[in-house]
N, C-alpha and C positions, 0 to 999 in steps of 0.2 A: 133196570135201567131200559129204557125206550126211547123212542125217536125224540130226540130233544134238542130244538134250535138253540137253544141258550147254550148248550155244552158244545154243538156244533160251531156256534160264533165265537166261544171259548178257545177253541181247536184252532179253530182260523187264526185270531188273534196271537198264541203263541207260535205258530208258524212263521207269522210274520215277524215276530221277535226273534227267532231261530235264524231268519235269513237276513235281517240287520245284522245281527250280532257277529258274522261272518262274513265281512265285506267285501269277500272276493268272488262271492257267491254272483252278486252283479254284473260280473264280466262272462259268468258261463250260462246265467238262467237271470229271466225277468222275476219279479216278486210274486208277480199274476201267474205266471206258469208253475215256479216253486209251488205255489199253495195247491195248483191244479192237479199236481203231482199226487196230492193225496185225498182230493175231494173228485167227484162224489164222495161221501163215504159210505162204506157198505155196512149194511143192515143184515142180522139174520134173527127171525123171532124177533123183532122191534130193538136190537142191540146191536150198538156198533163194532163192528168187527174192526180189528187192529190193521193199520196202515200196512201194508209190504212194499218193500224196497222195490223202487221204480226201477223197472229193466230199461226202460227208456233214458234213464239219466245216472251216469256213474255217481250217485252220490255217496258221500263218507260216511264210513261207518259211524264215527263220532256224532256227525249229523244226525244220520238217521235215529240214533240212540237218542237224542234230544227229541227227537219228531214221538218216538216212541214212549217217551215220559212224559211230553206235553200232551199226549192222546189220554194217558191213562188218569194225570191230572184232571182234565177236561171231563172224561166222561165216568170217573170212579169220584167223582167229588161227593155224588151224593149219598 
């Protein structure tokens, strides 16, 4: 795996789907801010690193797990 703009776009799209699936999030954080919690993606030797639980926002464990699944689906599809 290397820096792949298609995978990054796919991950962003999946983050937006997660945000919309949980309607209460819009009262806590904007869509842009939610996506920005996990962007920019960090890379090590060309490989995208798994996003960490954001310290600046108390993200529900279930939602964070959905983010991790979305990340894995986006970057391990190749």
